[in-house]
C-alpha positions as CSV (number, residue, x, y, z in Angstrom):
1,X,-65.0,116.6,-171.5
2,X,-64.4,120.3,-170.6
3,X,-66.3,119.9,-167.4
4,X,-64.3,116.9,-166.4
5,X,-61.0,118.7,-167.2
6,X,-62.3,121.7,-165.1
7,X,-63.3,119.5,-162.2
8,X,-60.0,117.7,-162.2
9,X,-58.1,121.0,-162.3
10,X,-60.3,122.4,-159.4
11,X,-59.6,119.3,-157.3
12,X,-55.9,119.4,-157.9
13,X,-55.8,123.1,-156.9
14,X,-57.8,122.4,-153.8
15,X,-55.4,119.6,-152.8
16,X,-52.4,121.8,-153.4
17,X,-53.9,124.6,-151.3
18,X,-54.7,122.1,-148.5
19,X,-51.1,120.8,-148.7
20,X,-49.7,124.3,-148.4
21,X,-52.0,125.1,-145.5
22,X,-51.0,121.9,-143.7
23,X,-47.3,122.8,-144.1
24,X,-47.9,125.9,-142.0
25,X,-47.9,125.1,-138.3
26,X,-51.3,125.9,-136.6
27,X,-49.3,127.7,-133.8
28,X,-46.2,129.8,-134.4
29,X,-43.7,129.7,-131.6
30,X,-41.9,133.0,-130.9
31,X,-38.5,132.7,-129.2
32,X,-37.9,135.5,-126.7
33,X,-35.4,135.4,-123.7
34,X,-35.5,135.3,-120.0
35,X,-37.7,137.3,-117.6
36,X,-36.3,140.6,-116.5
37,X,-35.3,141.6,-120.1
38,X,-37.0,143.5,-122.9
39,X,-37.3,140.5,-125.2
40,X,-39.6,138.9,-122.8
41,X,-42.0,142.0,-122.7
42,X,-41.8,142.8,-126.4
43,X,-42.3,139.1,-127.3
44,X,-45.6,139.1,-125.4
45,X,-46.7,142.2,-127.3
46,X,-45.7,140.8,-130.7
47,X,-47.6,137.6,-130.1
48,X,-50.7,139.6,-129.0
49,X,-50.6,141.9,-132.0
50,X,-50.1,139.0,-134.5
51,X,-52.9,137.0,-132.9
52,X,-55.4,139.9,-132.7
53,X,-54.6,141.8,-135.9
54,X,-53.6,139.0,-138.3
55,X,-55.5,136.1,-136.9
56,X,-52.3,134.1,-136.4
57,X,-51.9,131.9,-133.3
58,X,-48.5,133.0,-131.9
59,X,-47.2,131.8,-128.6
60,X,-44.1,133.3,-126.9
61,X,-41.5,130.8,-125.7
62,X,-38.8,131.7,-123.2
63,X,-35.3,130.9,-124.4
64,X,-31.7,131.7,-123.3
65,X,-31.7,134.6,-125.7
66,X,-30.4,135.5,-129.2
67,X,-27.7,132.7,-129.5
68,X,-30.2,130.0,-128.8
69,X,-32.8,131.8,-131.0
70,X,-30.5,131.6,-134.0
71,X,-30.0,127.9,-133.5
72,X,-33.6,127.1,-132.9
73,X,-34.9,129.1,-135.9
74,X,-32.1,127.7,-138.2
75,X,-33.2,124.2,-137.2
76,X,-36.9,125.0,-137.5
77,X,-37.6,124.4,-133.8
78,X,-39.0,127.9,-133.6
79,X,-41.0,129.7,-136.3
80,X,-40.1,133.2,-135.1
81,X,-37.5,134.7,-132.7
82,X,-35.5,137.8,-132.0
83,X,-31.7,138.4,-132.3
84,X,-29.2,141.3,-132.0
85,X,-27.2,142.0,-135.1
86,X,-23.9,141.1,-133.4
87,X,-25.2,137.6,-132.5
88,X,-26.7,137.2,-135.9
89,X,-23.3,138.0,-137.5
90,X,-21.5,135.5,-135.3
91,X,-24.1,132.9,-136.2
92,X,-24.0,133.6,-140.0
93,X,-20.2,133.4,-140.1
94,X,-19.7,130.7,-137.4
95,X,-17.2,132.9,-135.6
96,X,-18.8,133.1,-132.1
97,X,-17.6,130.7,-129.6
98,X,-21.2,129.5,-129.1
99,X,-21.4,128.4,-132.7
100,X,-18.5,125.9,-132.4
101,X,-17.6,126.8,-136.0
102,X,-21.1,126.0,-137.4
103,X,-22.7,128.6,-139.7
104,X,-26.4,129.2,-139.2
105,X,-27.3,130.3,-142.7
106,X,-31.0,129.4,-142.8
107,X,-32.1,132.5,-140.8
108,X,-33.8,135.5,-142.5
109,X,-34.6,138.9,-141.1
110,X,-38.3,140.1,-141.0
111,X,-38.6,143.5,-139.2
112,X,-36.4,145.9,-137.1
113,X,-37.0,146.2,-133.4
114,X,-34.8,148.5,-131.3
115,X,-31.3,149.3,-130.2
116,X,-29.7,147.3,-127.3
117,X,-27.4,149.6,-125.4
118,X,-25.0,148.1,-122.9
119,X,-25.0,149.4,-119.3
120,X,-24.0,148.4,-115.8
121,X,-25.5,148.9,-112.3
122,X,-24.0,148.5,-108.8
123,X,-25.3,149.2,-105.4
124,X,-24.2,152.6,-104.2
125,X,-23.0,151.2,-100.9
126,X,-20.4,149.2,-102.9
127,X,-18.6,152.4,-104.0
128,X,-18.4,151.1,-107.6
129,X,-19.1,153.9,-110.1
130,X,-16.9,153.0,-113.1
131,X,-16.4,150.1,-115.4
132,X,-12.7,149.7,-114.6
133,X,-13.6,149.2,-110.9
134,X,-15.1,145.9,-111.9
135,X,-11.6,144.4,-112.5
136,X,-11.3,141.4,-110.1
137,X,-15.0,141.6,-109.2
138,X,-18.0,139.2,-109.6
139,X,-20.3,140.5,-112.4
140,X,-23.7,139.2,-113.5
141,X,-24.3,139.4,-117.2
142,X,-27.7,137.7,-117.6
143,X,-28.3,134.4,-119.5
144,X,-25.1,133.0,-121.0
145,X,-26.7,132.7,-124.5
146,X,-28.0,136.3,-124.3
147,X,-26.5,139.4,-125.9
148,X,-25.0,140.6,-122.7
149,X,-23.9,137.1,-121.7
150,X,-22.1,136.8,-125.0
151,X,-20.6,140.2,-125.3
152,X,-19.5,141.4,-121.8
153,X,-16.9,138.7,-121.5
154,X,-15.5,139.9,-124.9
155,X,-15.6,143.5,-123.6
156,X,-13.7,142.6,-120.4
157,X,-11.1,140.8,-122.6
158,X,-10.8,143.9,-124.9
159,X,-10.2,146.1,-121.9
160,X,-7.7,143.6,-120.4
161,X,-9.8,143.0,-117.3
162,X,-10.3,139.9,-115.3
163,X,-13.7,139.2,-113.7
164,X,-15.7,136.3,-112.4
165,X,-18.9,136.1,-114.6
166,X,-22.2,134.8,-113.3
167,X,-25.1,134.0,-115.6
168,X,-28.8,133.7,-115.0
169,X,-32.1,135.4,-115.8
170,X,-32.3,139.1,-115.8
171,X,-34.6,139.4,-112.7
172,X,-32.4,136.8,-111.0
173,X,-29.3,139.0,-111.5
174,X,-31.1,141.9,-109.9
175,X,-31.9,139.7,-106.9
176,X,-28.2,138.6,-106.7
177,X,-27.0,142.2,-106.8
178,X,-29.4,143.2,-103.9
179,X,-28.2,140.1,-101.9
180,X,-24.5,140.9,-102.5
181,X,-23.8,137.7,-104.4
182,X,-22.5,139.8,-107.4
183,X,-20.7,143.2,-107.3
184,X,-22.4,144.5,-110.4
185,X,-25.0,143.7,-113.0
186,X,-24.1,144.4,-116.6
187,X,-26.8,144.0,-119.2
188,X,-28.0,144.9,-122.6
189,X,-31.7,145.2,-123.7
190,X,-34.2,147.7,-125.0
191,X,-34.5,150.6,-122.5
192,X,-35.7,150.9,-120.0
193,X,-34.6,147.4,-118.9
194,X,-37.3,145.9,-116.6
195,X,-34.7,144.5,-114.2
196,X,-32.9,147.9,-114.0
197,X,-36.2,149.7,-113.5
198,X,-37.0,147.4,-110.6
199,X,-33.5,148.0,-109.0
200,X,-33.9,151.7,-109.5
201,X,-37.2,151.7,-107.6
202,X,-36.0,149.6,-104.7
203,X,-32.3,150.3,-104.1
204,X,-29.8,153.1,-104.1
205,X,-27.9,152.2,-107.3
206,X,-25.2,153.7,-109.6
207,X,-25.5,153.3,-113.3
208,X,-22.4,153.5,-115.5
209,X,-20.9,152.7,-118.9
210,X,-17.5,153.6,-120.3
211,X,-15.0,156.5,-120.9
212,X,-14.4,157.7,-124.5
213,X,-11.1,155.9,-124.5
214,X,-12.7,152.6,-123.4
215,X,-15.5,153.0,-126.0
216,X,-12.9,153.4,-128.7
217,X,-11.1,150.2,-127.6
218,X,-14.3,148.3,-127.5
219,X,-15.4,149.3,-131.0
220,X,-11.9,148.6,-132.4
221,X,-12.1,145.1,-131.0
222,X,-15.8,144.5,-131.7
223,X,-16.7,146.5,-134.8
224,X,-20.2,145.2,-134.9
225,X,-21.0,147.7,-132.1
226,X,-22.4,151.1,-133.0
227,X,-22.4,154.3,-130.9
228,X,-25.4,154.5,-128.6
229,X,-26.6,156.6,-125.7
230,X,-28.8,156.2,-122.7
231,X,-30.6,159.4,-121.9
232,X,-30.5,160.9,-118.4
233,X,-33.8,160.1,-116.5
234,X,-34.1,156.7,-118.2
235,X,-33.9,155.6,-114.6
236,X,-34.6,158.0,-111.7
237,X,-31.1,157.6,-110.3
238,X,-29.4,158.1,-113.7
239,X,-28.8,161.9,-113.7
240,X,-26.6,162.2,-116.8
241,X,-26.6,161.0,-120.4
242,X,-24.4,158.0,-120.7
243,X,-22.4,157.2,-123.9
244,X,-22.3,153.5,-124.6
245,X,-22.3,150.9,-127.4
246,X,-25.2,149.1,-128.8
247,X,-26.5,146.5,-131.2
248,X,-29.8,146.7,-133.1
249,X,-32.4,143.9,-132.9
250,X,-34.3,142.2,-135.6
251,X,-37.1,139.6,-135.7
252,X,-36.1,136.5,-137.6
253,X,-37.7,133.4,-139.3
254,X,-36.4,130.4,-141.2
255,X,-35.8,130.9,-145.0
256,X,-38.5,128.2,-145.7
257,X,-41.3,130.3,-144.2
258,X,-43.8,131.1,-146.9
259,X,-43.4,134.5,-148.5
260,X,-47.1,135.4,-147.8
261,X,-46.7,134.6,-144.1
262,X,-43.4,136.6,-143.8
263,X,-45.1,139.5,-145.5
264,X,-48.2,139.3,-143.2
265,X,-46.0,139.2,-140.1
266,X,-43.8,142.1,-141.2
267,X,-46.7,144.3,-142.3
268,X,-48.8,143.6,-139.2
269,X,-46.1,144.5,-136.7
270,X,-44.8,147.6,-138.5
271,X,-48.3,148.9,-139.1
272,X,-49.4,148.5,-135.4
273,X,-46.5,150.5,-133.8
274,X,-48.8,152.2,-131.3
275,X,-49.8,148.9,-129.8
276,X,-46.2,147.9,-129.5
277,X,-45.1,151.2,-127.8
278,X,-47.9,150.7,-125.3
279,X,-46.2,147.5,-124.3
280,X,-42.7,148.9,-124.0
281,X,-41.1,152.3,-124.9
282,X,-38.3,150.7,-126.9
283,X,-40.8,149.7,-129.5
284,X,-40.8,153.3,-130.8
285,X,-37.9,152.2,-132.9
286,X,-39.9,149.4,-134.5
287,X,-40.5,151.3,-137.8
288,X,-39.9,150.3,-141.4
289,X,-37.1,152.9,-141.9
290,X,-34.9,151.1,-139.4
291,X,-34.7,148.1,-141.7
292,X,-31.6,149.9,-143.0
293,X,-29.9,149.1,-139.7
294,X,-29.4,145.6,-141.0
295,X,-26.5,145.4,-143.5
296,X,-25.7,141.7,-143.8
297,X,-28.5,139.3,-142.6
298,X,-30.6,138.5,-145.6
299,X,-34.1,139.7,-145.4
300,X,-36.9,137.2,-146.1
301,X,-38.4,137.8,-149.6
302,X,-41.8,138.2,-148.1
303,X,-40.4,141.0,-145.9
304,X,-38.7,142.6,-148.9
305,X,-42.0,142.8,-150.7
306,X,-43.4,144.9,-147.8
307,X,-40.4,147.3,-147.8
308,X,-40.7,147.7,-151.6
309,X,-44.4,148.7,-151.2
310,X,-43.4,151.3,-148.6
311,X,-40.5,152.6,-150.7
312,X,-37.9,151.6,-148.1
313,X,-34.4,151.1,-149.5
314,X,-32.6,148.2,-148.0
315,X,-28.9,147.8,-147.6
316,X,-27.7,145.8,-150.6
317,X,-25.8,143.5,-148.3
318,X,-29.1,142.4,-146.7
319,X,-31.0,141.6,-149.9
320,X,-31.8,137.9,-150.6
321,X,-29.3,136.2,-152.7
């Protein structure tokens, strides 16, 4: 009788394990953004590290950027993705115009990525060297659902400027600037931005951000921005440090991802930082200590387990409820 009871228990356990395994997709889709931006490059590296180091099958998927990533992860149409804290805040609270009042509350943070500083570039022959000179001009801001596409229209509004916005992939914006279709290209991504690096290598360009007064106005209107800086020499033609504003980035998953999987993903990426940095310099900020840069988006319990093991104190506002 004991053997029968043991056998029954063993079979039930095996069935439960199989059910749990079948609930986990064989392939994890990772939402990135368009070509020409840092998400695209970093996403390829994340997928490679998770596949090679954790034995997970991860496939990067181009999207329109953070806004769409929030929606797709919330609706379980992507298993993983990347967002900036500003877009995440808009999504969680339903306050961004792109949300249409809907709150995307099923998203959870996994690991920190890097800062996204905002910056603009114009061809030197245009004579444009300051942000205020973009008033009345045509400006490319990358994909409409990206961080820059979301925030530059709000920045123009905060500074009482009227511009004609054009959207498209980052590399496409670079081509339009070269061809004179747009007067300037304003973008935000981990630095150096691939599209800006390409422009820097092929055209005489001017890089610029904002004055101290303009920065104060922007931060008063959009408090989710933090102070940021783009060091001189980031691009060959950028000869001075540039003060700017930025938003930190985090990898996200749906709240229903298993704790073990969320733990494995978080641990694998944060403990293979050297491999990430080889893919893009911005990844030097992908360290556990930067988890404190998130103060509101709930962390996944599996990620929290990793931070506890490492003695990383998380902001109370980002702890799972």
